[in-house]
PALOSE-169914 format. One line per field, with one value per atom (N, C-alpha, C): atom name; residue number from 1; z negated, x, y; residue in one letter. Coordinates in pm, whole numbers. Last residue first. Layout:
N
at: (CA  ...)
i: (NUM  ...)
c3: (Z  ...)
c1: (X  ...)
c2: (Y  ...)
aa: (a  ...)
END
This chain:
188
at: (N  CA  C  N  CA  C  N  CA  C  N  CA  C  N  CA  C  N  CA  C  N  CA  C  N  CA  C  N  CA  C  N  CA  C  N  CA  C  N  CA  C  N  CA  C  N  CA  C  N  CA  C  N  CA  C  N  CA  C  N  CA  C  N  CA  C  N  CA  C  N  CA  C  N  CA  C  N  CA  C  N  CA  C  N  CA  C  N  CA  C  N  CA  C  N  CA  C  N  CA  C  N  CA  C  N  CA  C  N  CA  C  N  CA  C  N  CA  C  N  CA  C  N  CA  C  N  CA  C  N  CA  C  N  CA  C  N  CA  C  N  CA  C  N  CA  C  N  CA  C  N  CA  C  N  CA  C  N  CA  C  N  CA  C  N  CA  C  N  CA  C  N  CA  C  N  CA  C  N  CA  C  N  CA  C  N  CA  C  N  CA  C  N  CA  C  N  CA  C  N  CA  C  N  CA  C  N  CA  C  N  CA  C  N  CA  C  N  CA  C  N  CA  C  N  CA  C  N  CA  C  N  CA  C  N  CA  C  N  CA  C  N  CA  C  N  CA  C  N  CA  C  N  CA  C  N  CA  C  N  CA  C  N  CA  C  N  CA  C  N  CA  C  N  CA  C  N  CA  C  N  CA  C  N  CA  C  N  CA  C  N  CA  C  N  CA  C  N  CA  C  N  CA  C  N  CA  C  N  CA  C  N  CA  C  N  CA  C  N  CA  C  N  CA  C  N  CA  C  N  CA  C  N  CA  C  N  CA  C  N  CA  C  N  CA  C  N  CA  C  N  CA  C  N  CA  C  N  CA  C  N  CA  C  N  CA  C  N  CA  C  N  CA  C  N  CA  C  N  CA  C  N  CA  C  N  CA  C  N  CA  C  N  CA  C  N  CA  C  N  CA  C  N  CA  C  N  CA  C  N  CA  C  N  CA  C  N  CA  C  N  CA  C  N  CA  C  N  CA  C  N  CA  C  N  CA  C  N  CA  C  N  CA  C  N  CA  C  N  CA  C  N  CA  C  N  CA  C  N  CA  C  N  CA  C  N  CA  C  N  CA  C  N  CA  C  N  CA  C  N  CA  C  N  CA  C  N  CA  C  N  CA  C  N  CA  C  N  CA  C  N  CA  C  N  CA  C  N  CA  C  N  CA  C  N  CA  C  N  CA  C  N  CA  C  N  CA  C  N  CA  C  N  CA  C  N  CA  C  N  CA  C  N  CA  C  N  CA  C  N  CA  C  N  CA  C  N  CA  C  N  CA  C  N  CA  C  N  CA  C  N  CA  C  N  CA  C  N  CA  C  N  CA  C  N  CA  C  N  CA  C  N  CA  C  N  CA  C  N  CA  C  N  CA  C  N  CA  C  N  CA  C  N  CA  C  N  CA  C  N  CA  C  N  CA  C  N  CA  C  N  CA  C  N  CA  C  N  CA  C  N  CA  C  N  CA  C  N  CA  C  N  CA  C  N  CA  C)
i: (188  188  188  187  187  187  186  186  186  185  185  185  184  184  184  183  183  183  182  182  182  181  181  181  180  180  180  179  179  179  178  178  178  177  177  177  176  176  176  175  175  175  174  174  174  173  173  173  172  172  172  171  171  171  170  170  170  169  169  169  168  168  168  167  167  167  166  166  166  165  165  165  164  164  164  163  163  163  162  162  162  161  161  161  160  160  160  159  159  159  158  158  158  157  157  157  156  156  156  155  155  155  154  154  154  153  153  153  152  152  152  151  151  151  150  150  150  149  149  149  148  148  148  147  147  147  146  146  146  145  145  145  144  144  144  143  143  143  142  142  142  141  141  141  140  140  140  139  139  139  138  138  138  137  137  137  136  136  136  135  135  135  134  134  134  133  133  133  132  132  132  131  131  131  130  130  130  129  129  129  128  128  128  127  127  127  126  126  126  125  125  125  124  124  124  123  123  123  122  122  122  121  121  121  120  120  120  119  119  119  118  118  118  117  117  117  116  116  116  115  115  115  114  114  114  113  113  113  112  112  112  111  111  111  110  110  110  109  109  109  108  108  108  107  107  107  106  106  106  105  105  105  104  104  104  103  103  103  102  102  102  101  101  101  100  100  100  99  99  99  98  98  98  97  97  97  96  96  96  95  95  95  94  94  94  93  93  93  92  92  92  91  91  91  90  90  90  89  89  89  88  88  88  87  87  87  86  86  86  85  85  85  84  84  84  83  83  83  82  82  82  81  81  81  80  80  80  79  79  79  78  78  78  77  77  77  76  76  76  75  75  75  74  74  74  73  73  73  72  72  72  71  71  71  70  70  70  69  69  69  68  68  68  67  67  67  66  66  66  65  65  65  64  64  64  63  63  63  62  62  62  61  61  61  60  60  60  59  59  59  58  58  58  57  57  57  56  56  56  55  55  55  54  54  54  53  53  53  52  52  52  51  51  51  50  50  50  49  49  49  48  48  48  47  47  47  46  46  46  45  45  45  44  44  44  43  43  43  42  42  42  41  41  41  40  40  40  39  39  39  38  38  38  37  37  37  36  36  36  35  35  35  34  34  34  33  33  33  32  32  32  31  31  31  30  30  30  29  29  29  28  28  28  27  27  27  26  26  26  25  25  25  24  24  24  23  23  23  22  22  22  21  21  21  20  20  20  19  19  19  18  18  18  17  17  17  16  16  16  15  15  15  14  14  14  13  13  13  12  12  12  11  11  11  10  10  10  9  9  9  8  8  8  7  7  7  6  6  6  5  5  5  4  4  4  3  3  3  2  2  2  1  1  1)
c3: (-6602  -6766  -6808  -6387  -6414  -6508  -6373  -6340  -6369  -6444  -6547  -6510  -6193  -6342  -6461  -6105  -6059  -6158  -6194  -6203  -6202  -6198  -6366  -6332  -5917  -6050  -6166  -5865  -5772  -5879  -6045  -6032  -5963  -5998  -6044  -6063  -5985  -5960  -6026  -5808  -5919  -5935  -5625  -5591  -5734  -5741  -5665  -5625  -5950  -5919  -5859  -5964  -5962  -5883  -6021  -5880  -5855  -6252  -6174  -6059  -6479  -6393  -6264  -6430  -6390  -6348  -6518  -6409  -6327  -6775  -6662  -6512  -6882  -6864  -6799  -6889  -6834  -6784  -7102  -6940  -6871  -7307  -7250  -7132  -7340  -7333  -7270  -7419  -7279  -7266  -7617  -7501  -7379  -7804  -7805  -7669  -7913  -7791  -7738  -8015  -8076  -7891  -8060  -8121  -8124  -8003  -8012  -8077  -7895  -7971  -8000  -7690  -7682  -7824  -7799  -7840  -7788  -7715  -7826  -7749  -7527  -7489  -7603  -7516  -7626  -7644  -7233  -7363  -7514  -7103  -7088  -7180  -7253  -7248  -7221  -7128  -7290  -7338  -6896  -6941  -7106  -6830  -6825  -6867  -6960  -7048  -7015  -6814  -6958  -7016  -6569  -6570  -6661  -6629  -6650  -6674  -6677  -6823  -6768  -6377  -6470  -6596  -6269  -6252  -6366  -6454  -6394  -6444  -6227  -6384  -6451  -5994  -6058  -6213  -6021  -6011  -5998  -6059  -6182  -6136  -5799  -5958  -6064  -5644  -5673  -5741  -5796  -5721  -5737  -5811  -5864  -5779  -5600  -5696  -5783  -5429  -5428  -5501  -5749  -5566  -5515  -5946  -5937  -5806  -5936  -5942  -5911  -5992  -5851  -5830  -6228  -6142  -6010  -6361  -6353  -6237  -6340  -6288  -6275  -6465  -6338  -6280  -6712  -6618  -6470  -6829  -6809  -6705  -6813  -6782  -6759  -6946  -6859  -6767  -7238  -7159  -7004  -7267  -7318  -7193  -7329  -7241  -7193  -7548  -7414  -7295  -7784  -7698  -7533  -7749  -7703  -7688  -7874  -7731  -7679  -8122  -8091  -7948  -8108  -8220  -8181  -7984  -7914  -8036  -8095  -7988  -7913  -8333  -8364  -8195  -8204  -8265  -8266  -7884  -8047  -8085  -7615  -7745  -7905  -7476  -7494  -7568  -7657  -7647  -7643  -7531  -7591  -7557  -7451  -7580  -7650  -7225  -7251  -7392  -7157  -7103  -7207  -7306  -7348  -7307  -7073  -7212  -7313  -6909  -6889  -7020  -6999  -6964  -6957  -6975  -7097  -7070  -6689  -6812  -6898  -6536  -6517  -6658  -6618  -6683  -6647  -6576  -6739  -6786  -6339  -6393  -6503  -6271  -6241  -6301  -6418  -6464  -6429  -6279  -6358  -6407  -6094  -6010  -6152  -6103  -6168  -6157  -5902  -5885  -5969  -5969  -5967  -5953  -5962  -5855  -5875  -6241  -6156  -6010  -6406  -6412  -6283  -6373  -6348  -6320  -6497  -6383  -6270  -6760  -6675  -6600  -6838  -6817  -6746  -6786  -6714  -6693  -7034  -6905  -6802  -7273  -7195  -7054  -7350  -7277  -7214  -7440  -7352  -7314  -7708  -7614  -7509  -7899  -7796  -7728  -8080  -7972  -7863  -8171  -8084  -8013  -8345  -8273  -8145  -8556  -8434  -8347  -8611  -8579  -8513  -8794  -8673  -8567  -8974  -8862  -8739  -9091  -9088  -8938  -9152  -9067  -9032  -9412  -9422  -9327  -9280  -9304  -9340  -8961  -9110  -9121  -8676  -8738  -8887  -8570  -8610  -8686  -8394  -8492  -8587  -8174  -8305  -8348  -8127  -8095  -8197  -8051  -8141  -8144  -7882  -7835  -7946  -8025  -7910  -7865  -8182  -8239  -8117  -8146  -8121  -8172  -8169  -8285  -8254  -7873  -7937  -8066  -7878  -7822  -7865  -8096  -8086  -7995  -7942  -8034  -8120  -7690  -7671  -7832  -7787  -7725  -7700  -7886  -7943  -7905  -7620  -7753  -7847  -7519  -7450  -7526  -7674  -7670  -7568  -7660  -7777  -7737  -7409  -7435  -7558  -7456  -7321  -7391  -7608  -7650  -7575  -7465  -7548  -7656  -7149  -7235  -7349  -6926  -7036  -7166  -6702  -6806  -6951  -6519  -6636  -6756  -6449  -6553  -6617  -6156  -6320  -6424  -5999  -6058  -6179  -6056  -6014  -6036  -6155  -6230  -6215  -5912  -5960  -6040  -5714  -5746  -5855  -5621  -5594  -5657  -5548  -5479  -5490  -5743  -5772  -5666  -5688  -5789  -5796  -5423  -5446  -5577  -5553  -5538  -5525  -5609  -5596  -5545  -5523  -5678  -5692  -5297  -5329  -5453)
c1: (-3770  -3729  -3733  -3854  -3744  -3700  -4142  -4123  -4016  -4046  -4121  -4090  -3981  -3849  -3926  -4228  -4086  -3936  -4343  -4390  -4276  -4139  -4213  -4219  -4070  -4032  -4058  -4394  -4306  -4228  -4408  -4477  -4445  -4247  -4191  -4317  -4557  -4406  -4365  -4827  -4790  -4606  -4971  -4919  -4822  -5012  -4873  -4805  -5183  -5205  -5050  -5185  -5264  -5288  -4881  -4911  -5107  -4865  -4736  -4839  -5021  -5099  -4997  -4952  -5122  -5096  -4683  -4708  -4863  -4759  -4669  -4691  -4885  -4923  -4868  -4703  -4812  -4858  -4525  -4456  -4566  -4686  -4660  -4552  -4674  -4815  -4761  -4419  -4470  -4607  -4379  -4328  -4380  -4588  -4590  -4518  -4603  -4691  -4656  -4354  -4427  -4486  -4268  -4394  -4441  -3933  -4003  -4124  -3896  -3865  -3947  -3785  -3828  -3762  -3814  -3729  -3854  -4067  -4009  -3905  -4085  -4078  -3989  -4133  -4176  -4206  -4102  -4037  -4010  -4321  -4165  -4065  -4536  -4502  -4328  -4500  -4542  -4446  -4572  -4405  -4387  -4771  -4670  -4559  -4986  -4905  -4823  -4922  -4889  -4869  -5026  -4896  -4837  -5330  -5246  -5079  -5380  -5389  -5292  -5350  -5286  -5255  -5562  -5400  -5327  -5771  -5726  -5592  -5804  -5797  -5757  -5833  -5672  -5681  -6099  -5917  -5812  -6193  -6211  -6119  -6199  -6118  -6129  -6269  -6157  -6126  -6539  -6528  -6363  -6675  -6547  -6526  -6821  -6861  -6800  -6592  -6662  -6797  -6591  -6562  -6558  -6597  -6694  -6656  -6374  -6504  -6609  -6125  -6175  -6276  -6197  -6182  -6220  -6206  -6312  -6276  -5913  -6047  -6162  -5764  -5796  -5906  -5883  -5927  -5885  -5844  -6019  -5991  -5567  -5612  -5777  -5491  -5468  -5556  -5615  -5709  -5633  -5485  -5594  -5643  -5200  -5234  -5373  -5295  -5261  -5241  -5283  -5388  -5390  -5062  -5151  -5240  -4904  -4854  -4993  -5060  -5023  -5029  -5088  -4974  -4946  -5241  -5085  -5005  -5483  -5496  -5355  -5463  -5468  -5447  -5209  -5376  -5328  -5033  -5062  -5232  -4977  -4880  -4893  -5245  -5125  -4974  -5516  -5383  -5305  -5822  -5762  -5613  -6070  -6047  -5910  -6127  -6099  -6064  -6086  -5996  -5986  -6388  -6287  -6128  -6529  -6545  -6413  -6460  -6438  -6470  -6596  -6444  -6402  -6831  -6816  -6670  -6914  -6928  -6836  -6814  -6785  -6790  -7039  -6879  -6802  -7269  -7231  -7083  -7231  -7254  -7205  -7267  -7164  -7183  -7516  -7355  -7205  -7752  -7677  -7548  -7822  -7787  -7741  -7640  -7705  -7687  -7545  -7663  -7732  -7315  -7411  -7511  -7146  -7104  -7227  -7193  -7227  -7226  -7133  -7227  -7287  -6863  -6908  -7038  -6870  -6830  -6869  -6884  -6991  -6971  -6690  -6799  -6901  -6453  -6513  -6612  -6619  -6579  -6550  -6550  -6726  -6688  -6316  -6368  -6471  -6129  -6264  -6287  -6010  -5991  -6127  -6062  -5940  -5935  -6237  -6269  -6211  -6072  -6169  -6227  -5943  -5894  -5981  -6125  -6056  -6022  -6241  -6309  -6239  -6007  -6054  -6138  -5971  -5870  -5910  -6240  -6153  -6080  -6244  -6298  -6217  -6196  -6235  -6262  -6117  -6003  -6029  -6294  -6285  -6168  -6115  -6239  -6167  -6052  -6126  -6219  -5831  -5799  -5934  -5990  -5902  -5886  -6287  -6205  -6132  -6602  -6531  -6391  -6794  -6727  -6655  -6869  -6809  -6743  -7089  -6929  -6839  -7322  -7225  -7091  -7504  -7536  -7371  -7515  -7679  -7579  -7277  -7316  -7420  -7234  -7154  -7176  -7454  -7461  -7390  -7311  -7409  -7482  -7075  -7071  -7184  -7196  -7156  -7083  -7303  -7415  -7363  -7063  -7146  -7243  -6949  -6879  -6960  -7170  -7105  -7058  -7067  -7220  -7200  -6853  -6870  -6985  -6827  -6769  -6832  -7045  -7109  -6987  -7092  -6987  -7029  -7244  -7297  -7208  -7138  -7231  -7264  -7083  -6960  -7065  -7309  -7235  -7189  -7321  -7400  -7330  -7008  -7096  -7188  -6676  -6762  -6876  -6360  -6458  -6576  -6197  -6207  -6326  -6201  -6303  -6303  -6004  -5962  -6097  -5908  -6041  -6024  -5744  -5836  -5949  -5479  -5576  -5751  -5407  -5444  -5510  -5478  -5405  -5475  -5525  -5598  -5482  -5487  -5472  -5509  -5180  -5338  -5352)
c2: (-3466  -3455  -3606  -3476  -3513  -3508  -3405  -3499  -3546  -3097  -3141  -3315  -3018  -3022  -3109  -2987  -3101  -3108  -2796  -2956  -3042  -2575  -2644  -2767  -2552  -2578  -2612  -2472  -2572  -2608  -2191  -2355  -2481  -1974  -2118  -2254  -1790  -1814  -1937  -1969  -1947  -1931  -2132  -2018  -1925  -2387  -2370  -2217  -2513  -2377  -2350  -2782  -2718  -2563  -2799  -2894  -2799  -2644  -2639  -2698  -2786  -2636  -2574  -3037  -3083  -2887  -3007  -3095  -3048  -2883  -2809  -2866  -3103  -2959  -2877  -3325  -3339  -3192  -3172  -3205  -3267  -3231  -3069  -3088  -3496  -3402  -3268  -3578  -3608  -3521  -3400  -3395  -3451  -3529  -3377  -3362  -3780  -3783  -3604  -4032  -3884  -3869  -4248  -4227  -4113  -4117  -4257  -4202  -3773  -3886  -3971  -3510  -3635  -3759  -3206  -3293  -3457  -2978  -3040  -3166  -2699  -2817  -2891  -2399  -2470  -2638  -2266  -2186  -2322  -2382  -2398  -2388  -2272  -2446  -2459  -2020  -2053  -2229  -2047  -1958  -2051  -2156  -2264  -2174  -1969  -2111  -2169  -1777  -1762  -1862  -1852  -1846  -1824  -1884  -2021  -1957  -1648  -1700  -1833  -1571  -1507  -1609  -1761  -1765  -1699  -1646  -1739  -1793  -1374  -1381  -1558  -1509  -1433  -1413  -1591  -1659  -1638  -1359  -1459  -1552  -1241  -1204  -1284  -1426  -1396  -1346  -1652  -1519  -1514  -1962  -1878  -1756  -2066  -2017  -1952  -2259  -2116  -2029  -2462  -2406  -2286  -2576  -2452  -2402  -2756  -2825  -2720  -2634  -2687  -2735  -2507  -2413  -2457  -2814  -2685  -2590  -2884  -2979  -2820  -2635  -2676  -2763  -2635  -2518  -2572  -2854  -2851  -2731  -2830  -2958  -2899  -2604  -2627  -2718  -2662  -2584  -2621  -2871  -2865  -2841  -2753  -2854  -2869  -2586  -2518  -2608  -2798  -2699  -2667  -2885  -2920  -2868  -2683  -2686  -2786  -2480  -2601  -2616  -2176  -2281  -2398  -2100  -2062  -2108  -2055  -2103  -2112  -1878  -1985  -2085  -1613  -1632  -1782  -1546  -1477  -1598  -1604  -1604  -1609  -1333  -1486  -1485  -1330  -1275  -1372  -1335  -1408  -1318  -1197  -1193  -1280  -1271  -1126  -1113  -1546  -1499  -1309  -1542  -1602  -1547  -1404  -1394  -1428  -1618  -1444  -1422  -1808  -1849  -1683  -1734  -1809  -1787  -1682  -1594  -1625  -1958  -1797  -1737  -2099  -2136  -1995  -2003  -2023  -2034  -1995  -1835  -1864  -2262  -2222  -2079  -2350  -2399  -2327  -2317  -2220  -2217  -2529  -2375  -2295  -2835  -2768  -2604  -3014  -2970  -2870  -3099  -3184  -3151  -2892  -2992  -3060  -2766  -2679  -2772  -3020  -2951  -2887  -2918  -2997  -3031  -2697  -2704  -2839  -2777  -2663  -2646  -2934  -2946  -2900  -2709  -2851  -2884  -2548  -2501  -2607  -2715  -2681  -2606  -2708  -2860  -2861  -2519  -2509  -2599  -2456  -2580  -2617  -2261  -2277  -2389  -2412  -2291  -2213  -2613  -2652  -2495  -2441  -2521  -2571  -2364  -2259  -2307  -2614  -2478  -2391  -2655  -2748  -2657  -2488  -2451  -2580  -2254  -2443  -2406  -1953  -2049  -2168  -1754  -1895  -1971  -1585  -1630  -1779  -1479  -1448  -1583  -1325  -1428  -1416  -1124  -1093  -1185  -1271  -1174  -1125  -1363  -1429  -1385  -1223  -1228  -1294  -1334  -1276  -1297  -1500  -1340  -1257  -1691  -1721  -1606  -1620  -1642  -1640  -1544  -1455  -1438  -1709  -1662  -1581  -1834  -1792  -1707  -1911  -1823  -1747  -2158  -2052  -1901  -2333  -2258  -2109  -2336  -2280  -2236  -2473  -2354  -2266  -2765  -2650  -2484  -2815  -2777  -2700  -2880  -2764  -2714  -3047  -2946  -2857  -3264  -3221  -3056  -3319  -3285  -3271  -3443  -3343  -3265  -3657  -3540  -3428  -3848  -3767  -3638  -3862  -3843  -3770  -3871  -3907  -3911  -3736  -3662  -3698  -3953  -3840  -3786  -4040  -4114  -4019  -3920  -3860  -3905  -3767  -3909  -3894  -3729  -3740  -3833  -3728  -3764  -3731  -3695  -3835  -3847  -3462  -3570  -3679  -3302  -3514  -3556  -3062  -3151  -3285  -2990  -2942  -2977  -3122  -3211  -3116  -2981  -3129  -3171  -2665  -2706  -2922  -2302  -2464  -2567  -2048  -2109  -2262  -1937  -2031  -2065)
aa: (a  a  a  a  a  a  l  l  l  a  a  a  d  d  d  s  s  s  w  w  w  r  r  r  v  v  v  d  d  d  a  a  a  n  n  n  v  v  v  l  l  l  g  g  g  p  p  p  w  w  w  s  s  s  l  l  l  g  g  g  g  g  g  i  i  i  i  i  i  l  l  l  g  g  g  c  c  c  l  l  l  q  q  q  l  l  l  p  p  p  r  r  r  r  r  r  m  m  m  d  d  d  g  g  g  e  e  e  t  t  t  l  l  l  p  p  p  d  d  d  l  l  l  r  r  r  t  t  t  d  d  d  l  l  l  h  h  h  q  q  q  l  l  l  h  h  h  h  h  h  q  q  q  v  v  v  a  a  a  g  g  g  a  a  a  m  m  m  r  r  r  r  r  r  r  r  r  f  f  f  d  d  d  s  s  s  d  d  d  a  a  a  a  a  a  d  d  d  q  q  q  l  l  l  w  w  w  g  g  g  v  v  v  g  g  g  i  i  i  s  s  s  w  w  w  h  h  h  t  t  t  l  l  l  r  r  r  a  a  a  v  v  v  l  l  l  d  d  d  t  t  t  t  t  t  h  h  h  v  v  v  w  w  w  g  g  g  p  p  p  g  g  g  r  r  r  g  g  g  p  p  p  v  v  v  d  d  d  t  t  t  a  a  a  l  l  l  w  w  w  n  n  n  s  s  s  m  m  m  a  a  a  s  s  s  v  v  v  a  a  a  q  q  q  d  d  d  a  a  a  a  a  a  t  t  t  n  n  n  d  d  d  g  g  g  l  l  l  i  i  i  h  h  h  r  r  r  h  h  h  a  a  a  l  l  l  v  v  v  s  s  s  f  f  f  w  w  w  g  g  g  p  p  p  r  r  r  n  n  n  s  s  s  a  a  a  r  r  r  l  l  l  a  a  a  d  d  d  e  e  e  a  a  a  a  a  a  d  d  d  a  a  a  g  g  g  i  i  i  q  q  q  n  n  n  w  w  w  p  p  p  t  t  t  n  n  n  a  a  a  d  d  d  g  g  g  s  s  s  r  r  r  t  t  t  l  l  l  a  a  a  q  q  q  t  t  t  s  s  s  e  e  e  i  i  i  a  a  a  t  t  t  v  v  v  a  a  a  a  a  a  s  s  s  n  n  n  r  r  r  m  m  m  t  t  t  d  d  d  p  p  p  g  g  g  t  t  t  l  l  l  v  v  v  g  g  g  a  a  a  n  n  n  l  l  l  l  l  l  p  p  p  g  g  g  g  g  g  w  w  w  g  g  g)
END
């Protein structure tokens, strides 16, 4: 199965959740990128003068979970927008390459947004989309598993990386070694 206990928790439901200014900004930025065509530009075709924070923001698709949340709140167009935009992102992403794969915290952010977002989309996400998402999650879990930083005082990277393995493993239990990844992460 592509889902798990975290997908149906509904912990962030309610109209006040949409008042999060970071989430609104993410949607507005994504809409502006989509209008200008930049959201569909593969990472390896983006000009060298693009700012690092813009590149990282484009690879932390928080807009996906925000759109999925709008869907469960009754926005009839949000699910199609989420699936379409994420499908475009997945089509241009090359696992292990590009700016979205440099920082492991970006992978954790994606796993978190994807796990929550797919759960909120429920049946609005067809099986082909879920299959593509599961493949992307599998790549993320494998990449995180091989890039765990040592635990050092005051550094949040390793705890965040372990959280990514836990979230991805529990939310997508049908993936190869998902159970091993989340249980090993809890024991680390």
